[in-house]
C-alpha positions in Angstrom: 1.1 -15.1 90.5 1.9 -18.2 92.5 5.6 -19.3 91.5 6.0 -22.6 89.3 9.2 -23.7 91.0 9.1 -27.5 89.3 7.6 -26.8 86.6 9.6 -26.9 83.2 9.1 -23.7 80.8 8.4 -24.7 77.0 8.4 -22.6 73.6 4.8 -23.9 72.2 2.7 -27.2 72.9 3.5 -30.1 70.4 -0.4 -30.2 69.4 -3.0 -28.1 67.9 -5.8 -27.2 70.3 -9.5 -26.7 68.8 -11.8 -24.7 71.4 -15.6 -26.8 71.7 -17.0 -24.6 74.0 -17.5 -23.5 77.7 -18.5 -25.4 80.5 -18.6 -22.7 82.4 -18.7 -19.0 82.0 -18.2 -16.3 84.9 -17.6 -12.7 83.3 -15.6 -15.0 80.7 -14.8 -18.7 80.2 -13.8 -20.4 83.4 -13.6 -24.0 82.4 -13.1 -24.7 78.4 -13.4 -27.9 76.4 -10.7 -28.6 73.7 -9.8 -31.2 71.4 -6.4 -31.6 69.7 -6.0 -32.6 65.9 -6.5 -36.5 67.1 -9.8 -35.9 68.7 -8.3 -36.3 72.3 -10.2 -33.7 74.9 -8.3 -31.5 77.1 -10.0 -29.3 79.3 -8.8 -25.6 80.4 -9.3 -24.3 83.8 -8.9 -20.3 84.7 -6.9 -20.5 88.0 -5.1 -17.0 88.3 -4.4 -13.7 86.7 -1.9 -10.5 87.6 -1.8 -6.8 85.5 -0.8 -8.6 82.4 -2.1 -12.0 82.0 -4.5 -15.0 82.6 -3.1 -18.0 83.8 -4.8 -21.3 82.9 -4.8 -24.8 83.7 -4.6 -27.2 80.5 -4.8 -31.2 81.2 -5.7 -33.9 79.0 -9.4 -36.1 79.9 -10.3 -39.4 78.9 -14.0 -39.9 77.7 -14.6 -42.3 80.5 -13.5 -39.6 83.0 -15.5 -37.1 81.4 -18.6 -39.2 81.5 -17.9 -39.5 84.9 -17.7 -35.9 85.4 -20.9 -35.1 83.6 -22.8 -37.8 85.8 -21.6 -36.2 88.9 -19.5 -39.5 90.0 -16.2 -37.9 89.6 -15.0 -34.2 90.6 -13.1 -31.6 88.8 -10.4 -32.0 91.2 -10.4 -36.0 90.3 -10.0 -35.2 86.7 -6.9 -32.8 87.1 -5.1 -35.4 89.7 -6.4 -38.4 87.4 -4.9 -36.9 84.2 -3.5 -40.0 82.0 -0.5 -38.1 80.9 0.7 -37.8 84.7 1.2 -34.1 83.9 -0.4 -30.7 83.6 0.4 -27.5 81.3 -0.1 -24.1 82.6 -0.6 -21.4 80.3 -0.2 -17.7 80.4 -2.3 -15.5 78.2 -2.6 -11.9 77.5 -5.7 -9.8 76.8 -5.2 -10.7 73.0 -5.2 -14.7 73.9 -1.7 -14.7 72.8 0.7 -17.1 74.5 3.2 -15.3 77.1 4.5 -18.6 79.1 3.8 -22.3 78.7 4.8 -24.8 81.6 4.7 -28.5 82.0 4.5 -29.9 85.5 4.1 -33.3 87.1 0.2 -33.3 88.1 1.5 -33.8 91.6 3.6 -31.1 91.7 0.5 -28.4 91.0 0.5 -26.0 93.6 -2.7 -26.8 96.0 -4.1 -23.2 95.4 -4.4 -24.1 91.3 -6.1 -27.3 92.3 -10.0 -27.4 92.2 -11.9 -28.1 95.3 -12.2 -31.9 96.0 -16.1 -31.5 96.1 -15.9 -29.8 92.7 -18.9 -32.0 91.1 -20.4 -30.8 88.1 -22.9 -28.5 88.7 -25.7 -28.6 85.9 -27.5 -25.4 86.8 -24.5 -23.0 86.5 -23.4 -24.7 83.5 -23.4 -23.3 79.8 -25.5 -24.9 77.2 -22.7 -26.6 75.8 -21.6 -28.6 78.6 -24.9 -30.7 78.1 -24.4 -31.3 74.2 -20.8 -32.1 75.6 -22.1 -34.7 78.0 -24.4 -36.4 75.3 -21.7 -36.7 72.9 -19.3 -37.9 74.6 -21.5 -40.2 76.4 -22.5 -41.4 72.8 -19.1 -41.6 71.4 -17.7 -43.7 74.7 -20.6 -46.0 74.2 -19.4 -46.5 70.4 -16.0 -46.9 71.2 -17.0 -49.6 74.1 -19.1 -51.2 71.5 -16.2 -51.4 68.9 -14.3 -53.2 71.9 -16.9 -55.4 72.5 -17.3 -56.2 68.8 -13.6 -56.9 68.6 -13.5 -59.1 71.0 -16.5 -61.3 70.1 -15.2 -61.2 66.5 -11.9 -62.4 67.3 -13.4 -65.2 69.9 -15.9 -66.0 67.4 -13.0 -66.7 64.7 -11.1 -68.8 67.1 -13.5 -70.6 68.9 -17.2 -70.7 67.1 -16.6 -70.8 63.6 -16.0 -74.6 63.2 -15.1 -74.3 59.5 -12.4 -71.6 60.1 -11.3 -73.2 63.3 -10.7 -76.7 61.6 -8.9 -74.6 58.5 -6.7 -72.4 60.4 -5.4 -75.1 62.5 -5.3 -77.8 60.0 -7.5 -80.4 61.8 -9.4 -83.0 60.1 -12.3 -83.7 62.0 -15.0 -86.2 60.7 -17.4 -85.6 63.0 -18.3 -82.1 62.1 -19.4 -84.2 59.2 -21.4 -86.7 61.1 -25.6 -85.9 61.0 -25.3 -87.6 64.7 -23.3 -84.6 66.2 -25.9 -81.8 64.8 -27.4 -81.4 68.3 -23.9 -80.7 69.7 -22.9 -78.4 67.0 -26.0 -76.7 66.8 -26.1 -76.0 71.0 -22.3 -75.0 70.9 -23.2 -72.3 68.5 -26.2 -71.4 70.3 -24.2 -70.7 73.6 -21.3 -69.0 71.8 -22.6 -65.3 72.0 -23.8 -65.4 75.8 -20.4 -67.1 76.9 -18.5 -64.4 74.5 -20.2 -61.6 76.4 -20.2 -63.2 80.3 -16.2 -63.3 79.6 -16.2 -59.8 78.1 -18.0 -58.7 81.1 -16.5 -60.7 84.0 -13.1 -61.7 82.4 -13.6 -65.1 84.0 -10.6 -67.5 82.9 -13.5 -70.2 83.3 -15.6 -68.8 80.3 -12.3 -68.4 78.3 -12.0 -72.3 78.5 -15.3 -73.2 77.7 -15.1 -71.0 74.7 -11.8 -72.9 73.7 -12.6 -76.2 74.2 -16.6 -75.8 72.6 -15.0 -77.0 69.1 -13.3 -80.2 70.2 -15.8 -81.1 72.8 -18.6 -81.4 70.3 -17.0 -85.1 69.0 -17.0 -86.4 72.8 -20.5 -86.9 73.5 -19.9 -88.3 77.1 -17.8 -85.1 78.3 -20.4 -82.6 76.0 -23.0 -83.7 78.7 -20.4 -82.4 81.5 -19.6 -79.3 79.6 -23.3 -78.1 79.3 -23.6 -78.7 82.7 -20.3 -76.8 83.1 -21.3 -74.0 81.3 -24.4 -73.9 83.3 -22.7 -73.7 86.7 -20.3 -71.2 85.3 -23.0 -68.7 83.7 -26.0 -69.3 85.6 -26.0 -71.1 89.0 -23.2 -73.3 90.6 -26.2 -76.1 91.0 -27.7 -77.7 88.6 -31.6 -77.9 88.5 -33.4 -80.9 89.5 -34.8 -81.3 86.3 -32.0 -80.9 83.8 -32.1 -81.1 79.8 -31.3 -78.8 77.4 -34.1 -76.7 77.5 -33.3 -75.9 81.2 -29.7 -75.2 80.2 -30.4 -72.7 77.6 -33.4 -71.0 79.4 -31.1 -70.5 82.4 -28.3 -69.3 79.8 -30.6 -67.0 77.9 -32.2 -65.4 81.2 -28.5 -64.9 82.7 -27.4 -62.9 79.3 -30.7 -61.4 79.3 -30.1 -59.6 82.9 -26.4 -58.8 81.7 -27.4 -56.8 78.5 -30.1 -55.1 80.9 -27.5 -53.9 82.9 -25.2 -52.8 80.2 -27.7 -52.2 77.2 -25.5 -49.7 75.4 -22.6 -51.8 75.5 -24.1 -55.6 74.5 -27.5 -54.7 73.3 -27.0 -54.7 69.8 -24.9 -58.0 69.9 -27.4 -59.9 71.8 -30.1 -58.6 69.6 -28.5 -59.9 66.4 -27.6 -63.3 68.2 -31.5 -63.4 69.1 -32.4 -63.1 65.4 -29.9 -65.3 64.2 -31.2 -68.0 66.3 -34.7 -67.4 65.3 -33.5 -67.4 62.1 -31.3 -70.3 62.0 -33.6 -72.7 64.0 -37.2 -72.3 62.9 -39.0 -74.8 65.9 -38.4 -72.0 68.5 -41.1 -71.8 70.6 -40.4 -69.6 74.0 -37.7 -68.8 76.3 -36.7 -72.7 76.4 -36.7 -73.8 72.5 -33.4 -72.4 70.9 -32.0 -75.3 69.2 -33.4 -78.6 67.1 -32.0 -80.8 69.9 -33.9 -84.3 69.4 -32.0 -85.6 72.3 -32.8 -84.6 75.8 -30.1 -84.8 78.8 -31.3 -85.9 81.8 -30.0 -85.1 85.5 -29.1 -88.2 85.6 -26.9 -88.6 82.6 -25.4 -85.2 83.5 -24.4 -86.0 87.2 -22.8 -89.1 86.2 -20.7 -87.4 83.4 -19.7 -84.8 85.8 -18.5 -86.8 88.5 -16.2 -88.8 86.4 -14.3 -85.4 85.5 
């Protein structure tokens, strides 16, 4: 047995482990998956033995890294050295699986002999069936988790920036233009653009998009500024250059296409929100006729109008 000079001996783990199954099994478990009472994932890797005990390396692993391991983008070596706690456990078990010794050690002090090889990528040919089940369930769980994060972000942004009645009520703002029939186009267009802007912001964390969301409610009441606002939306998430034939339909067509491309790249994260948005738009604006007709916009914004408004900024 290799001496763990910098390790600290502890009496017991401060969490309860439940075995899920074996990822590799060679004349006995070699790499196994466990979860604690909170559902946190751990892997236990056999590393050594003597005449009395088997020594195991236990470490915590995130769902994201685990997914990377099963997709062969992350090695077992990287799983160990990237453990989010910064510490690993060494557990000595006897033939009856009784705990004889438990050590905790800074991962960077782990003896090289106890670390997996740097090219220790997942091998589906020699892996147990449980590993395939774990890979599928982990990916699904990770997707649900990411979706919940996106939905939380979208919900918060919607309440703060897009739900105009709530925006006015929560901020004690009384703006008559929200009830002015002449502003219905601006309101409809802003509501239509909200979800695409949110998805692009979540994906890129671009502060320019966040600013467009924040100023959306107030910009509705200023028609000249609203023209410029639409131009900024297009230039930020579609193309830095405005099209020659520029009108509302051109803006919406470009926004929808860029959002569609974003969702196509990350369907598991953005797909459900995007599809719900399309259904909502279709339900609220019955005159949709193809990709360019997403709102009842009576007024068309010409290139000249937009260019003039943009130059004033």
